[in-house]
C-alpha positions in Angstrom: 126.2 71.4 167.7 122.6 72.5 167.3 121.2 74.4 164.3 118.1 76.5 165.0 115.9 77.7 162.2 113.7 80.7 162.7 111.1 81.5 160.2 109.4 84.9 160.1 105.9 83.6 159.4 104.3 86.7 157.7 107.0 87.3 155.0 107.4 83.5 154.5 103.6 83.0 153.9 103.5 86.1 151.6 106.4 84.6 149.6 104.6 81.3 149.4 101.4 82.9 148.2 103.2 84.9 145.6 105.0 81.9 144.2 101.8 79.9 144.2 100.0 82.6 142.3 102.8 82.7 139.7 103.0 78.9 139.4 99.9 77.3 137.8 99.6 73.6 138.6 101.8 73.9 141.7 101.9 70.6 143.6 102.9 71.1 147.2 105.1 68.4 148.7 105.1 67.6 152.5 107.1 64.6 153.4 109.2 63.1 156.1 109.6 65.6 159.0 108.2 68.4 157.0 111.6 69.7 156.1 112.3 70.4 159.7 109.1 72.5 160.2 106.9 69.5 160.9 104.1 68.0 158.8 101.5 69.3 161.2 102.7 72.8 160.5 103.1 72.5 156.7 100.1 70.4 155.8 97.4 73.1 156.4 99.5 75.6 154.5 99.9 73.2 151.6 96.2 72.5 151.6 95.5 76.2 151.1 97.5 76.1 147.9 96.2 73.0 146.2 93.6 70.3 146.4 96.4 67.7 146.0 99.4 67.3 148.2 102.4 65.0 147.4 103.6 63.0 150.4 106.5 60.6 150.8 104.9 57.3 151.6 101.7 55.6 152.5 102.7 55.9 156.1 102.1 59.6 155.9 98.5 59.4 154.6 97.1 59.9 158.1 98.4 63.5 158.1 96.7 64.6 154.9 93.4 66.5 155.5 90.4 64.6 154.4 89.4 67.2 151.8 92.8 67.0 150.0 93.9 64.3 147.6 97.2 62.7 148.6 99.7 61.8 145.9 102.1 59.2 147.3 105.6 59.5 145.8 107.2 56.2 147.0 105.9 53.1 145.4 104.3 50.6 147.8 103.2 47.0 147.6 100.4 47.6 150.1 97.2 49.4 149.2 96.9 52.8 151.0 94.4 53.4 153.8 92.6 56.0 151.6 90.8 55.2 148.4 91.4 58.7 147.0 95.2 58.4 147.2 97.1 58.7 143.9 99.8 56.1 143.8 102.9 56.6 141.7 
């Protein structure tokens, strides 16, 4: 059985913008498969909302735009590939 998710982009983006405006200090989270939408789709949207984006692990650092500070949620023994990454 297949589940297909359709997102109406304009209303969804408007909702995201409204929530972001009403939520000071919002920290977008883009991890794993991007909640089914894909990291490549969500990362630029998250970057519009904040200068910091939370990601799941150091293995996802490559997908974070260079002008955004990544916050890595999963502890890691190895140093990340980016010096600006915030490790938790």
